[in-house]
MARNU-711246 format. One record per atom (N, C-alpha, C): residue number from 1; x, y, z. Coordinates in steps of 0.001 Angstrom, whole numbers. Layout:
N
+-----+---------+---------+---------+
:   k :       X :       Y :       Z :
+-----+---------+---------+---------+
: NUM :       X :       Y :       Z :
...
+-----+---------+---------+---------+
END
This chain:
168
+-----+---------+---------+---------+
:   k :       X :       Y :       Z :
+-----+---------+---------+---------+
:   1 :   49920 :   29216 :   28006 :
:   1 :   50914 :   27713 :   27792 :
:   1 :   51459 :   27496 :   29245 :
:   2 :   52130 :   28470 :   29971 :
:   2 :   52556 :   28033 :   31390 :
:   2 :   51423 :   27766 :   32170 :
:   3 :   50220 :   28337 :   32178 :
:   3 :   49174 :   27757 :   32961 :
:   3 :   48795 :   26076 :   32587 :
:   4 :   48853 :   25959 :   31659 :
:   4 :   48694 :   24658 :   30616 :
:   4 :   49377 :   23725 :   31262 :
:   5 :   50760 :   24023 :   31085 :
:   5 :   51707 :   23115 :   31538 :
:   5 :   51797 :   22908 :   33299 :
:   6 :   51393 :   23930 :   34117 :
:   6 :   51525 :   23694 :   35286 :
:   6 :   50350 :   22820 :   35795 :
:   7 :   49295 :   23238 :   34854 :
:   7 :   47801 :   22167 :   35130 :
:   7 :   48212 :   20556 :   34743 :
:   8 :   49011 :   20599 :   33774 :
:   8 :   49166 :   19270 :   33199 :
:   8 :   50075 :   18526 :   34341 :
:   9 :   51247 :   18932 :   34777 :
:   9 :   51975 :   18648 :   35754 :
:   9 :   51537 :   18118 :   37122 :
:  10 :   50691 :   19004 :   37663 :
:  10 :   49788 :   18926 :   38644 :
:  10 :   48998 :   17926 :   38665 :
:  11 :   48511 :   17546 :   37310 :
:  11 :   47174 :   16535 :   37232 :
:  11 :   47923 :   15011 :   37078 :
:  12 :   49388 :   15430 :   36447 :
:  12 :   50313 :   14075 :   36554 :
:  12 :   50527 :   13556 :   37724 :
:  13 :   50728 :   14329 :   38715 :
:  13 :   50993 :   14098 :   39876 :
:  13 :   49831 :   13344 :   41248 :
:  14 :   48489 :   13751 :   40335 :
:  14 :   47567 :   13349 :   41059 :
:  14 :   47061 :   12073 :   40517 :
:  15 :   47335 :   11546 :   39546 :
:  15 :   46740 :   10635 :   38398 :
:  15 :   46470 :    9409 :   39442 :
:  16 :   47242 :    8955 :   40215 :
:  16 :   46597 :    7551 :   41084 :
:  16 :   45058 :    7611 :   41674 :
:  17 :   44952 :    8931 :   42127 :
:  17 :   43680 :    8994 :   42810 :
:  17 :   42252 :    9812 :   42170 :
:  18 :   42648 :   10445 :   40934 :
:  18 :   41859 :   11220 :   40619 :
:  18 :   41634 :   10772 :   38857 :
:  19 :   40151 :   11248 :   38301 :
:  19 :   39781 :   10931 :   37174 :
:  19 :   40521 :   12187 :   36270 :
:  20 :   41568 :   12175 :   35683 :
:  20 :   42414 :   13253 :   35231 :
:  20 :   41584 :   13695 :   34007 :
:  21 :   41090 :   12798 :   33041 :
:  21 :   39993 :   13363 :   32175 :
:  21 :   39507 :   14456 :   32273 :
:  22 :   38325 :   13833 :   33449 :
:  22 :   37195 :   14427 :   33997 :
:  22 :   37654 :   16102 :   34721 :
:  23 :   38872 :   16092 :   35523 :
:  23 :   39490 :   17208 :   36243 :
:  23 :   39719 :   18278 :   35365 :
:  24 :   40583 :   17661 :   34232 :
:  24 :   41294 :   18586 :   33349 :
:  24 :   40136 :   18994 :   32554 :
:  25 :   38947 :   18618 :   32164 :
:  25 :   37915 :   19073 :   31248 :
:  25 :   37330 :   20192 :   32305 :
:  26 :   36823 :   19819 :   33625 :
:  26 :   36194 :   20836 :   34392 :
:  26 :   37089 :   21777 :   34802 :
:  27 :   38453 :   21840 :   34937 :
:  27 :   39351 :   23036 :   35524 :
:  27 :   39204 :   23791 :   33953 :
:  28 :   39793 :   23253 :   33026 :
:  28 :   39738 :   23762 :   31653 :
:  28 :   38087 :   24643 :   31400 :
:  29 :   37105 :   24124 :   31700 :
:  29 :   36160 :   25023 :   31581 :
:  29 :   36053 :   25957 :   32373 :
:  30 :   36169 :   25752 :   33883 :
:  30 :   36117 :   26806 :   34719 :
:  30 :   37173 :   27971 :   34591 :
:  31 :   38089 :   27545 :   34220 :
:  31 :   39180 :   28518 :   33938 :
:  31 :   38955 :   29326 :   32261 :
:  32 :   38139 :   29056 :   31869 :
:  32 :   37871 :   29404 :   30235 :
:  32 :   37799 :   31094 :   30157 :
:  33 :   36947 :   31657 :   31353 :
:  33 :   36734 :   33089 :   31233 :
:  33 :   36780 :   33653 :   32849 :
:  34 :   36908 :   34917 :   32907 :
:  34 :   36549 :   35425 :   34023 :
:  34 :   37387 :   35265 :   35426 :
:  35 :   38621 :   34687 :   34943 :
:  35 :   39814 :   34782 :   35945 :
:  35 :   40542 :   36122 :   36403 :
:  36 :   40474 :   36328 :   37576 :
:  36 :   40945 :   37934 :   38085 :
:  36 :   42632 :   37645 :   38341 :
:  37 :   42791 :   36649 :   39418 :
:  37 :   43919 :   36595 :   39857 :
:  37 :   44076 :   35078 :   40101 :
:  38 :   45194 :   34585 :   39895 :
:  38 :   45702 :   33131 :   40701 :
:  38 :   46777 :   33102 :   41747 :
:  39 :   46497 :   32398 :   42457 :
:  39 :   47271 :   32176 :   43701 :
:  39 :   47734 :   31019 :   43672 :
:  40 :   48640 :   30466 :   44721 :
:  40 :   49792 :   29238 :   44505 :
:  40 :   49842 :   28981 :   45983 :
:  41 :   50001 :   27481 :   46295 :
:  41 :   50731 :   26912 :   47513 :
:  41 :   51979 :   26291 :   46724 :
:  42 :   52434 :   25665 :   47787 :
:  42 :   53772 :   24480 :   46966 :
:  42 :   53345 :   23737 :   46029 :
:  43 :   51952 :   23412 :   46017 :
:  43 :   51211 :   22332 :   45144 :
:  43 :   50445 :   22471 :   44635 :
:  44 :   49338 :   23393 :   44602 :
:  44 :   48416 :   23835 :   44278 :
:  44 :   47938 :   25234 :   43670 :
:  45 :   46968 :   25467 :   42953 :
:  45 :   46654 :   26503 :   42688 :
:  45 :   45218 :   27023 :   43082 :
:  46 :   44711 :   28371 :   43160 :
:  46 :   43588 :   28803 :   43278 :
:  46 :   43228 :   30309 :   42455 :
:  47 :   42168 :   30112 :   41664 :
:  47 :   41894 :   31135 :   40756 :
:  47 :   40730 :   31892 :   41200 :
:  48 :   40632 :   32969 :   41601 :
:  48 :   39700 :   34008 :   41837 :
:  48 :   38905 :   34757 :   40658 :
:  49 :   38046 :   34247 :   40538 :
:  49 :   36994 :   34805 :   39025 :
:  49 :   36224 :   35936 :   39499 :
:  50 :   35811 :   36668 :   38323 :
:  50 :   35272 :   37835 :   38534 :
:  50 :   33564 :   37856 :   39178 :
:  51 :   33045 :   36534 :   39052 :
:  51 :   31665 :   36271 :   39845 :
:  51 :   32233 :   36013 :   41387 :
:  52 :   33257 :   36305 :   41840 :
:  52 :   33245 :   35835 :   43051 :
:  52 :   33359 :   34445 :   43398 :
:  53 :   33795 :   33622 :   42750 :
:  53 :   33975 :   31895 :   42761 :
:  53 :   35578 :   31923 :   42767 :
:  54 :   35804 :   30644 :   43474 :
:  54 :   37285 :   30099 :   43259 :
:  54 :   37433 :   28821 :   42594 :
:  55 :   38368 :   28580 :   42102 :
:  55 :   38439 :   27134 :   41367 :
:  55 :   40013 :   26812 :   41552 :
:  56 :   39849 :   25593 :   42167 :
:  56 :   41381 :   25213 :   42725 :
:  56 :   41919 :   23863 :   42021 :
:  57 :   42946 :   23707 :   42048 :
:  57 :   43636 :   22372 :   41123 :
:  57 :   44742 :   22163 :   41565 :
:  58 :   45161 :   21043 :   41741 :
:  58 :   46624 :   20539 :   42115 :
:  58 :   46265 :   19400 :   43212 :
:  59 :   47457 :   19441 :   43946 :
:  59 :   47688 :   18248 :   44889 :
:  59 :   46359 :   18646 :   46351 :
:  60 :   45545 :   17613 :   46561 :
:  60 :   44588 :   17417 :   47441 :
:  60 :   45069 :   18160 :   48614 :
:  61 :   46132 :   17781 :   49285 :
:  61 :   46653 :   18280 :   50709 :
:  61 :   47419 :   19485 :   50543 :
:  62 :   47451 :   20211 :   49290 :
:  62 :   48016 :   21538 :   49412 :
:  62 :   47260 :   22542 :   49018 :
:  63 :   45957 :   22015 :   49151 :
:  63 :   44707 :   23370 :   48570 :
:  63 :   43862 :   22882 :   47615 :
:  64 :   44486 :   21841 :   46553 :
:  64 :   43879 :   22198 :   45242 :
:  64 :   42551 :   20728 :   45288 :
:  65 :   41465 :   21289 :   46332 :
:  65 :   40669 :   20341 :   46536 :
:  65 :   39091 :   20878 :   46782 :
:  66 :   38933 :   21807 :   45601 :
:  66 :   37355 :   22705 :   45818 :
:  66 :   36496 :   21816 :   45074 :
:  67 :   36545 :   20820 :   44879 :
:  67 :   35603 :   20076 :   44176 :
:  67 :   35760 :   19625 :   42683 :
:  68 :   36800 :   19947 :   41995 :
:  68 :   36972 :   19471 :   40580 :
:  68 :   37668 :   18303 :   40821 :
:  69 :   37274 :   16903 :   40198 :
:  69 :   37755 :   15875 :   40202 :
:  69 :   37569 :   14890 :   41662 :
:  70 :   36719 :   15226 :   42476 :
:  70 :   36631 :   14455 :   43710 :
:  70 :   35660 :   15022 :   45138 :
:  71 :   35499 :   16313 :   44614 :
:  71 :   34886 :   17131 :   45650 :
:  71 :   35528 :   17359 :   46710 :
:  72 :   34909 :   18388 :   47480 :
:  72 :   35572 :   19092 :   48959 :
:  72 :   34352 :   19553 :   49890 :
:  73 :   34696 :   19755 :   51008 :
:  73 :   33950 :   20028 :   52114 :
:  73 :   34004 :   21812 :   51767 :
:  74 :   34732 :   22573 :   51379 :
:  74 :   34748 :   23710 :   51088 :
:  74 :   34264 :   24396 :   49566 :
:  75 :   33801 :   23180 :   49050 :
:  75 :   33515 :   23893 :   47223 :
:  75 :   32234 :   24826 :   47527 :
:  76 :   31100 :   24283 :   48090 :
:  76 :   30013 :   25386 :   48413 :
:  76 :   30310 :   26665 :   48804 :
:  77 :   31259 :   26638 :   49620 :
:  77 :   31281 :   27675 :   50414 :
:  77 :   32544 :   28994 :   49865 :
:  78 :   33216 :   28009 :   48704 :
:  78 :   33827 :   29298 :   47825 :
:  78 :   33193 :   29688 :   46594 :
:  79 :   32098 :   28987 :   46431 :
:  79 :   31626 :   29077 :   45130 :
:  79 :   31198 :   30398 :   44836 :
:  80 :   30873 :   31344 :   45768 :
:  80 :   30471 :   32927 :   45301 :
:  80 :   31017 :   33694 :   46352 :
:  81 :   30916 :   34465 :   46308 :
:  81 :   31161 :   35916 :   47159 :
:  81 :   32435 :   36070 :   47954 :
:  82 :   33359 :   35403 :   47260 :
:  82 :   34750 :   35384 :   47917 :
:  82 :   35464 :   36885 :   47557 :
:  83 :   35916 :   37577 :   48512 :
:  83 :   36506 :   39069 :   48158 :
:  83 :   37933 :   38811 :   47776 :
:  84 :   38698 :   37937 :   48207 :
:  84 :   40043 :   38082 :   48168 :
:  84 :   40636 :   36417 :   48719 :
:  85 :   41505 :   35970 :   48386 :
:  85 :   42561 :   34575 :   48529 :
:  85 :   43700 :   34972 :   48881 :
:  86 :   44080 :   34121 :   49927 :
:  86 :   45578 :   34440 :   50348 :
:  86 :   46125 :   33298 :   50670 :
:  87 :   47283 :   32945 :   50397 :
:  87 :   48021 :   31234 :   50862 :
:  87 :   48982 :   31642 :   51457 :
:  88 :   49529 :   30284 :   51789 :
:  88 :   50933 :   29861 :   52561 :
:  88 :   51166 :   28589 :   51569 :
:  89 :   52440 :   27939 :   52224 :
:  89 :   52991 :   26922 :   51568 :
:  89 :   52059 :   25908 :   51414 :
:  90 :   50895 :   25335 :   52177 :
:  90 :   50180 :   24229 :   51861 :
:  90 :   48689 :   24589 :   51843 :
:  91 :   48259 :   26004 :   52181 :
:  91 :   46999 :   26118 :   52658 :
:  91 :   46309 :   27500 :   51826 :
:  92 :   45240 :   27641 :   51695 :
:  92 :   44574 :   28727 :   51222 :
:  92 :   43464 :   29301 :   52212 :
:  93 :   43345 :   30531 :   52559 :
:  93 :   42089 :   31403 :   52953 :
:  93 :   41399 :   32269 :   52058 :
:  94 :   40012 :   32170 :   52141 :
:  94 :   39646 :   32907 :   51518 :
:  94 :   38460 :   34214 :   52035 :
:  95 :   38565 :   35460 :   51704 :
:  95 :   38048 :   36417 :   52650 :
:  95 :   36587 :   36380 :   51824 :
:  96 :   35642 :   36716 :   52836 :
:  96 :   34435 :   36583 :   51788 :
:  96 :   33612 :   37918 :   52254 :
:  97 :   32735 :   38128 :   50862 :
:  97 :   32489 :   39777 :   51018 :
:  97 :   31696 :   40113 :   52494 :
:  98 :   31030 :   39057 :   53326 :
:  98 :   30549 :   39039 :   54496 :
:  98 :   31401 :   39466 :   55560 :
:  99 :   32733 :   38962 :   55257 :
:  99 :   33495 :   39270 :   56405 :
:  99 :   33978 :   37977 :   57066 :
: 100 :   33827 :   36891 :   56575 :
: 100 :   33934 :   35511 :   57170 :
: 100 :   35065 :   34923 :   56148 :
: 101 :   35937 :   33976 :   56968 :
: 101 :   37053 :   33305 :   56485 :
: 101 :   36829 :   31818 :   56115 :
: 102 :   37023 :   31387 :   54958 :
: 102 :   36935 :   29870 :   54914 :
: 102 :   38411 :   29304 :   54394 :
: 103 :   38761 :   28426 :   55224 :
: 103 :   40299 :   27897 :   54958 :
: 103 :   40115 :   26330 :   54470 :
: 104 :   41223 :   25900 :   53494 :
: 104 :   41334 :   24869 :   53002 :
: 104 :   42611 :   24391 :   52869 :
: 105 :   43297 :   23319 :   52830 :
: 105 :   44577 :   22881 :   52434 :
: 105 :   45350 :   22054 :   53408 :
: 106 :   46320 :   22228 :   53967 :
: 106 :   47163 :   21550 :   54977 :
: 106 :   46635 :   21590 :   56212 :
: 107 :   45693 :   20995 :   56343 :
: 107 :   44803 :   20956 :   57792 :
: 107 :   44621 :   22299 :   58091 :
: 108 :   44543 :   22932 :   56772 :
: 108 :   43717 :   24475 :   57207 :
: 108 :   44680 :   24956 :   57699 :
: 109 :   45823 :   24466 :   57972 :
: 109 :   47017 :   25668 :   58859 :
: 109 :   46300 :   25623 :   60124 :
: 110 :   45377 :   24333 :   60408 :
: 110 :   44422 :   24310 :   61723 :
: 110 :   43984 :   25794 :   62227 :
: 111 :   43058 :   25915 :   61611 :
: 111 :   42163 :   27337 :   61713 :
: 111 :   41144 :   26705 :   62662 :
: 112 :   40929 :   25444 :   63256 :
: 112 :   39903 :   24827 :   63998 :
: 112 :   39631 :   25620 :   65297 :
: 113 :   40826 :   25949 :   65928 :
: 113 :   40709 :   26830 :   66974 :
: 113 :   40246 :   28062 :   67255 :
: 114 :   40334 :   28737 :   65964 :
: 114 :   39846 :   30217 :   66038 :
: 114 :   38505 :   30221 :   64879 :
: 115 :   37890 :   29247 :   64271 :
: 115 :   36955 :   29424 :   63401 :
: 115 :   35717 :   30234 :   63800 :
: 116 :   35481 :   29960 :   65130 :
: 116 :   34369 :   31083 :   65533 :
: 116 :   34879 :   32653 :   65478 :
: 117 :   36047 :   32677 :   65547 :
: 117 :   36464 :   34167 :   65451 :
: 117 :   36364 :   34519 :   63812 :
: 118 :   36537 :   33649 :   63133 :
: 118 :   36756 :   33968 :   61730 :
: 118 :   35575 :   33821 :   60982 :
: 119 :   34335 :   33426 :   61723 :
: 119 :   32964 :   33482 :   60974 :
: 119 :   32667 :   34757 :   60727 :
: 120 :   33088 :   36118 :   61123 :
: 120 :   32560 :   37115 :   60817 :
: 120 :   33457 :   38629 :   61143 :
: 121 :   33466 :   39712 :   60710 :
: 121 :   34045 :   40817 :   61161 :
: 121 :   35478 :   40921 :   60602 :
: 122 :   35768 :   39991 :   59553 :
: 122 :   37440 :   39966 :   59177 :
: 122 :   37660 :   40912 :   58092 :
: 123 :   38455 :   42081 :   58245 :
: 123 :   38644 :   42791 :   56978 :
: 123 :   39773 :   42749 :   55992 :
: 124 :   40627 :   42149 :   56573 :
: 124 :   41953 :   41972 :   55946 :
: 124 :   42584 :   40718 :   56336 :
: 125 :   43452 :   39696 :   55316 :
: 125 :   44102 :   38508 :   55727 :
: 125 :   45842 :   39018 :   55232 :
: 126 :   46306 :   38355 :   56170 :
: 126 :   47748 :   38496 :   56029 :
: 126 :   48548 :   36878 :   56093 :
: 127 :   49528 :   37119 :   55220 :
: 127 :   50190 :   35401 :   55481 :
: 127 :   51825 :   35347 :   55489 :
: 128 :   52093 :   34680 :   56094 :
: 128 :   53357 :   34098 :   56145 :
: 128 :   53662 :   33114 :   55125 :
: 129 :   54817 :   32359 :   55170 :
: 129 :   55078 :   30941 :   54307 :
: 129 :   54176 :   29972 :   54901 :
: 130 :   53687 :   29997 :   56534 :
: 130 :   53299 :   28916 :   56921 :
: 130 :   52099 :   29121 :   57886 :
: 131 :   51787 :   30378 :   58010 :
: 131 :   50579 :   31067 :   58966 :
: 131 :   49743 :   32179 :   58620 :
: 132 :   48678 :   32475 :   58768 :
: 132 :   47564 :   33633 :   58510 :
: 132 :   47434 :   34455 :   59773 :
: 133 :   47412 :   35739 :   59537 :
: 133 :   46892 :   36814 :   60495 :
: 133 :   45814 :   37494 :   59831 :
: 134 :   44719 :   37759 :   60654 :
: 134 :   43274 :   37970 :   60180 :
: 134 :   43187 :   39318 :   61187 :
: 135 :   42978 :   40575 :   60440 :
: 135 :   42593 :   41939 :   61029 :
: 135 :   41095 :   42075 :   61096 :
: 136 :   40787 :   42080 :   62428 :
: 136 :   39168 :   42173 :   62148 :
: 136 :   38892 :   43597 :   62511 :
: 137 :   37412 :   43749 :   62222 :
: 137 :   36603 :   45309 :   61862 :
: 137 :   37305 :   45912 :   63323 :
: 138 :   36890 :   45447 :   64674 :
: 138 :   37112 :   45543 :   65836 :
: 138 :   38627 :   46019 :   66286 :
: 139 :   39533 :   45776 :   65334 :
: 139 :   40966 :   46202 :   65658 :
: 139 :   41610 :   44907 :   66038 :
: 140 :   41205 :   44011 :   66561 :
: 140 :   41777 :   42439 :   66819 :
: 140 :   42418 :   41930 :   65590 :
: 141 :   43684 :   41071 :   66222 :
: 141 :   44318 :   40353 :   65323 :
: 141 :   43928 :   38663 :   65829 :
: 142 :   43646 :   38045 :   64808 :
: 142 :   43586 :   36575 :   65036 :
: 142 :   44615 :   35806 :   64241 :
: 143 :   45321 :   35055 :   64773 :
: 143 :   46446 :   34193 :   64179 :
: 143 :   46175 :   32728 :   63816 :
: 144 :   46396 :   31802 :   63158 :
: 144 :   46697 :   30625 :   62829 :
: 144 :   47604 :   30242 :   61953 :
: 145 :   47817 :   28787 :   62076 :
: 145 :   49127 :   28288 :   61328 :
: 145 :   50290 :   27575 :   62449 :
: 146 :   51227 :   27883 :   61411 :
: 146 :   52360 :   26924 :   62055 :
: 146 :   52989 :   27839 :   63320 :
: 147 :   52967 :   27801 :   64450 :
: 147 :   53514 :   28654 :   65441 :
: 147 :   54924 :   29269 :   65170 :
: 148 :   55510 :   28552 :   64444 :
: 148 :   57055 :   29022 :   63867 :
: 148 :   56734 :   30266 :   63027 :
: 149 :   55967 :   29973 :   62432 :
: 149 :   55429 :   31013 :   61036 :
: 149 :   54687 :   32044 :   61736 :
: 150 :   54518 :   32212 :   62799 :
: 150 :   53581 :   33224 :   63462 :
: 150 :   52285 :   32951 :   63560 :
: 151 :   51699 :   31969 :   63354 :
: 151 :   50333 :   31182 :   63682 :
: 151 :   49941 :   31592 :   65167 :
: 152 :   50979 :   31378 :   66253 :
: 152 :   50465 :   31331 :   67823 :
: 152 :   51197 :   32903 :   68141 :
: 153 :   50173 :   33431 :   68231 :
: 153 :   50018 :   34801 :   69162 :
: 153 :   50091 :   34824 :   70431 :
: 154 :   49755 :   33703 :   71204 :
: 154 :   49494 :   33832 :   72737 :
: 154 :   50122 :   34580 :   73667 :
: 155 :   51473 :   34959 :   73144 :
: 155 :   52488 :   35507 :   74058 :
: 155 :   52215 :   36914 :   74030 :
: 156 :   51224 :   37213 :   72968 :
: 156 :   51121 :   38973 :   72774 :
: 156 :   49590 :   39058 :   72506 :
: 157 :   48918 :   38019 :   73016 :
: 157 :   47516 :   38095 :   72717 :
: 157 :   46821 :   39495 :   73287 :
: 158 :   47380 :   39584 :   74256 :
: 158 :   46609 :   41197 :   74818 :
: 158 :   47081 :   41994 :   73899 :
: 159 :   48149 :   42266 :   73408 :
: 159 :   48571 :   43437 :   72667 :
: 159 :   47817 :   43587 :   71239 :
: 160 :   47160 :   42711 :   70739 :
: 160 :   46217 :   42287 :   69467 :
: 160 :   44995 :   41929 :   69788 :
: 161 :   44603 :   42343 :   70998 :
: 161 :   42968 :   42258 :   71353 :
: 161 :   42258 :   43396 :   70827 :
: 162 :   42878 :   44470 :   70490 :
: 162 :   42121 :   45763 :   70075 :
: 162 :   43233 :   46838 :   69532 :
: 163 :   42680 :   47673 :   68969 :
: 163 :   43683 :   48984 :   68450 :
: 163 :   44349 :   48727 :   67250 :
: 164 :   44696 :   47569 :   66777 :
: 164 :   45506 :   47367 :   65595 :
: 164 :   44739 :   47943 :   64208 :
: 165 :   45611 :   48775 :   63573 :
: 165 :   44934 :   49192 :   62385 :
: 165 :   45140 :   48819 :   61166 :
: 166 :   46746 :   48205 :   61148 :
: 166 :   47208 :   47678 :   60121 :
: 166 :   48337 :   46575 :   60086 :
: 167 :   48572 :   45691 :   59466 :
: 167 :   49744 :   44989 :   59531 :
: 167 :   50532 :   44860 :   58265 :
: 168 :   51682 :   45026 :   58678 :
: 168 :   52622 :   44923 :   57670 :
: 168 :   53351 :   43662 :   57345 :
+-----+---------+---------+---------+
END
């Protein structure tokens, strides 16, 4: 019941730009089975399903844009082989089984500058309220997002270039 109320509230907030009947039907159908875990930003949800797909709903700018009720550029990329999902206050990051990372939400917390480094070799992702850090197989760490939240690691980049085993 709580999930249904959350969906209803988010859909209400998006009524001006979304075909809510279609959205509600698509999301309800997608969530009717196989949901492993649900993640949230400040205004959207993402459900990781048993089959490795991710279903999102809620505010478009908060990450609720995976193709339900309007389409998205990441819909195809998170439709299979997703291992884990991570979130900040307004963005999601999906770690895929092949070690690549897909981001969406508030300007993707600006992962554009590190997109090439997130295309392979990522073994774990960590998040703060407004930034992400990816630990790679080679022991390096890649950060993106709000600089105040830890997304700019340029001052310690040499210490994060190799040898990191764990992030807490």
